C-alpha positions as CSV (number, residue, x, y, z in Angstrom):
1,M,0.0,0.0,0.0
2,S,1.4,3.4,-0.9
3,P,2.3,5.9,1.8
4,I,-0.3,8.4,0.5
5,I,-3.1,5.8,0.9
6,Q,-1.8,4.9,4.4
7,L,-1.8,8.5,5.4
8,I,-5.3,9.0,4.1
9,L,-6.6,6.0,5.9
10,I,-4.9,6.9,9.2
11,T,-6.2,10.5,8.9
12,S,-9.8,9.4,8.2
13,L,-9.7,6.9,11.2
14,L,-8.5,9.7,13.5
15,L,-11.1,12.2,12.3
16,S,-13.9,9.6,12.6
17,S,-12.9,8.8,16.2
18,F,-12.8,12.5,17.1
19,A,-16.2,13.0,15.6
20,A,-17.7,10.0,17.4
21,A,-16.2,11.2,20.7
22,S,-17.6,14.7,20.3
23,T,-21.3,13.8,19.6
24,P,-23.7,15.2,22.2
25,E,-25.0,11.8,23.1
26,A,-21.6,10.7,24.4
27,H,-21.5,13.5,27.0
28,V,-25.1,13.7,28.1
29,S,-25.7,13.2,31.8
30,V,-28.9,13.5,33.7
31,P,-28.6,16.0,36.6
32,P,-29.9,14.7,39.9
33,S,-33.5,15.7,40.7
34,R,-33.6,18.7,43.1
35,P,-36.6,20.0,45.0
36,S,-38.0,23.3,43.9
37,T,-37.4,26.5,45.8
38,A,-41.1,26.7,46.6
39,S,-41.1,23.2,48.2
40,I,-37.9,24.0,50.2
41,L,-39.5,27.2,51.5
42,K,-42.7,25.3,52.4
43,Q,-40.6,22.7,54.4
44,L,-38.9,25.6,56.3
45,G,-42.2,27.2,57.2
46,G,-41.9,30.1,54.8
47,K,-44.6,32.8,55.0
48,P,-45.1,36.0,53.0
49,C,-43.1,38.8,54.4
50,P,-45.0,41.7,56.0
51,N,-46.1,45.0,54.3
52,G,-47.0,43.4,51.0
53,S,-43.4,42.4,50.1
54,I,-42.9,40.0,47.2
55,F,-40.4,38.0,49.3
56,T,-40.9,34.9,51.5
57,C,-39.7,35.1,55.1
58,V,-38.3,32.2,57.0
59,T,-37.3,32.1,60.7
60,L,-34.4,29.9,61.6
61,S,-32.9,29.0,64.9
62,L,-29.1,28.8,64.7
63,P,-26.5,28.0,67.3
64,L,-24.8,31.1,68.8
65,D,-21.5,29.3,69.1
66,H,-21.4,26.4,66.6
67,F,-17.8,25.6,67.7
68,N,-19.0,24.7,71.2
69,P,-21.7,21.9,71.2
70,K,-22.3,22.3,74.9
71,D,-23.4,25.9,74.4
72,T,-27.1,25.4,73.6
73,R,-27.9,29.1,73.1
74,T,-29.4,30.1,69.8
75,I,-29.9,33.2,67.8
């Protein structure tokens, strides 16, 4: 086989392998299902903020000193 034909065959094989690897189907991954923001706010007890605001308010109790588990004070 002549060197020109060998070069053409090798080039076509390389190009076809790159084309196959770059197809969208090869890289498609399904993202994990996440809850909606509305459902998260509902779980947290979200209520409409006062004075006709468009926001949703949530009250959370957080540890005052999260480095000290014996300190049970919250803010």
